N, C-alpha and C positions, 0 to 999 in steps of 0.2 A: 504493500501499499505506499509505499513511500519509492522515488524514485533516488536511483545513484550512480554512480559510475561502472562501466563496464566490467574494468577491473577486478570491481568489489564482487558484481553480480557473476563473475563465472566461477567462486565459489558455492555459488547457491546449487548447481545441477551435479547431483548424484551419476557419476559418470558410469555407464553401461558398456557391453562392446556394440560397436557402431551396427553391427550386423543386425541386430535387435535380439528378441528372446527365443524362442520356441524350445526345439530340443525334446529332453526328458519330461520337463514339466508341462509343456502344452499337450504332451501325447498323453500324458496322465490323464489330464484333464479331460480329453477327447473322450477316453475309455469309460470314465465313471459315471454313474447316473445321475449326478447331480453337478450344479455348476462350480468348476475349481480352475480358476482362474492359473495361469502360468506365469503371469506379471501384472504388476499394479504400477500405473503411470499417472503421478500429479500432475495437473495443468492449473495456473491461474497466477496470482500475485503472492503478495510477502505471507499472507496469511499461510497458503498452503508449503511456502517456504520454509516456515519455520523464523522467519525474523524476529529477530531480538529474543528467541524463547529461549536462549541459554546462554545470551552472551551479548555483548553491545557492538551495534552497527555490523551486525553477521547474521549468516542466514544460517540457522540451526536445523537441517533438513533431517537432520535424527529425532527431532522432534516435532515434524507434520503429520498431522491428524490424517495423512492421506495414508504417502509412502515410507512413514518414519520406521527406524527399527528401535527405540527407545522405549524400554516398557513402564516408565511411568506414564506416556502418552497411550498406550494400547491402541494403536492406530489402524486402519481397515488392513494394510498390511499383515502386522501381526497376527490380529484375526482370521486372516485368511490363511497365513501360515500353520496356524493350531489345528486347522481339519487337512490341510494339503502342505504336507514337509516340501514337495517339490518346488514351491514359488519361493523358497529361500533365495534368496541373493537376487531375485529379479522385481526389483521395488526399482524405480527412477523418478526423481523428483525433477521437471522442465520447468515448474513455478521459479517466475522470477520478480522478485519485487519491482514494483511499480508499473506493474503489468496492467494495462486497459484493454476494453473486452477488443478493440481494434488489433492489438497485437495476439489473440487468441489462435486466430488462424496457423499461425507460425508454428505455435506451440503442436498445436494437433497435428501440423506435418509432420515433425519430429516422431510424436506419438505413432504415427501410420509408419515410420521407415523403422522403427523400434518394435513392429507387429503386436502391440499390447493388446493384453487379454480385456482389460480393466483401463478404465480412464477415469478419473475423478475431476472434475472442474468446482474452482471456486473462485468467481471474478466481477469485477462490478463496484466493489470499494472504491478503487480507483478513478472510476468515471464518474463518483459523486464527490468524493475529497479531492476537491482542488481549491487553488489560491482565492480563487471566487466563483459564488454561485452561479455566475454567467459563464463559466470555464466547463459547467458538467455537460457530459453527454447528453444530447438529445434522446427521446427513449426510441423515439423510431431509428437512428442511427446505432443504438445499440442492438437493438432488435434485429436488424441486420448482420452487424458484426457476430453475433451468437450464431445466427443461421447459418453465415459463412463456417465459421469454425466446426458447425458440428454436421455441416456438407462434407466436412473435408474427410471427417470420423467415418460417415456412413459410407461414405466412397470408398474409401480406404480402410475402413474394419469395419466389414459389416457383420462379423462375427462376434463383434466386443460389446462389452455391456460400459453403459456410460452411467456417472453417477453426477448430478448436478446439484450442491449444496448453495442453501439461500444466504447472501449478503447480511453481514450483522446488522443488528440495527445500532447505526452510528449516533443516533440522538442518545440513545440510553448510554454510550460512552460520555457524552457533554454532562447527562445527568447525574453519572457517580462520580465525575471526576472534577465538575467543576468549583467545589468548595475544597479541592486539595491543592493546596501550595504548588507542590512538586510537578503534579500533573499539566497546571496551569502554564507554568515555567516550560516544559517540554512542549509543550502544545505552542506556544508562544516563538521561542528561540529557532525550535525545529521546523516553525510555519506549519505544521500536521494539519489537514484535512479543515483548512481554514472557512472553507464554505461552511462549515458546521460549526467549529471550534474557536473562531473569531470571537474575541469580546465575550468571553464566557461566563464572566458574572453579570454581563449586562442582563435585563430585563425589558429593556425598552421593545416597544411594540416591534419594530421594526429588525431587532434579532431573534424575537420568537418568532417570527413570522419567518424570516429566513430559516432558522432551524427546522420549522415544520415543514418549509418547499423542498429543504434537502432531505429530510425522512421519506415524504412522499416521493420524491425521485427513486431513492433506493426499492422502497416500497416497488413503484413503477417497474424499475428493475428485475425485481423478485417474481414480478408478477410474469416478465416478459419468461425470464429462465423457467418458470414453469412448463407456460405454453409452447416454448420452445421442444422441451423435453417431452411434452405429451404428444407433439406432432410429427416426434422421432420416432414413436412407439414403443413396444415394450423393452425393446432393449435399452432404453434409458429410462433412469427412475431418478426423483425430484424429493429434496426433503420435508417439502410443504410446509416449508416455514420453521423449522426446528431450531437451527441455527440465527435466525434472524430473531425469534419470541422470547431465546432463552435470558432470564434474567440473571445477565452476568454482572458482577461486582468488581472493584480494583484490584482482590485478589487472583483476579484470570486475564490481569493485564500486565505485561512485562514493568517491570518498575527501570529499564533502561531507557523506555519512551513515553510510558502511561499511553499508550496507543496500538501497539499489536500484544498478542494474545500471549501468554507467558507458557509454560510447559503445561498447568493444570488448565488453562484455558484451551490448551490446544485439547487437552483428554477430554474433556467436554465437548467439543466437535465431535470427536472419534466416537465418543458415546451415545452424542444426540443422533449420530446418524450411522450409526450400526447397522441398525436395521434393515437398511437396504441391501445387505450383503446377504440376506436370505432368503430361499425361495426363487431364483433363477435358476431352475431347472433345463438341463439339455432335452433337447436339440436348442442350440441360442436361438433366441425371439430375433428375427431380421429385421435392420429399422426400417419405418414406413415405407419409404421409396421403394426399397429393397423387396418388401414382401409384395408388391402390387405385380 
């Protein structure tokens, strides 16, 4: 959810062989009567990259709710690994801090090249968390960007499953942090999500209305994500707003920036969304465009 130099971003990617996955893990998944993916690939922004979850100004991919391997988080990858040992080591994090919806298709193409079996997406916070309200991504543009990215997955990975998480409620972050001097300082010095977090103690009508409009934009983005997933077909699942609606507190937020989820926050995201991993039996449901 924050932008940073490419040199720093390079550390965000957990490297896997360029030729992709496949091999025994995928073969075993095909023989079983239930869905056992041979690989997990995380797409999105700094949340999925685990940014500031275990240190300052760094992507802690081990703490990612999606593809991380740290026991304290119990990610989707670790939950799948408990049922399918063949997936071990086939987790890759392509999420990049600062990613906006327009950049998701490029990540999706990387997932296709790696032959991903299970793809998670959490994107959109950066489309709303900008310097000024006027810079937020229009909903129509956001919808087009998501459809483009899903089209890449639909065409390139017709047998894969896709999970889309909802964007967290950034207005709740303002609410739980506005009375904390450290949080206000980090938000101001780091210029974090100023569309929402500028002038955090102000209760002037203009500031209250601005915050409400930013929240409304996030909600519109979440509705767009849910509709896009429904249109994709049974190979896609959405969390139904589970991440957005969670009543998180500052105890779930990194003390390095009072903005990103810490290890406990990442664990909560994994826990709140883990139910999507159940019930995707074989044969794989084809995306809507392929099923016709």
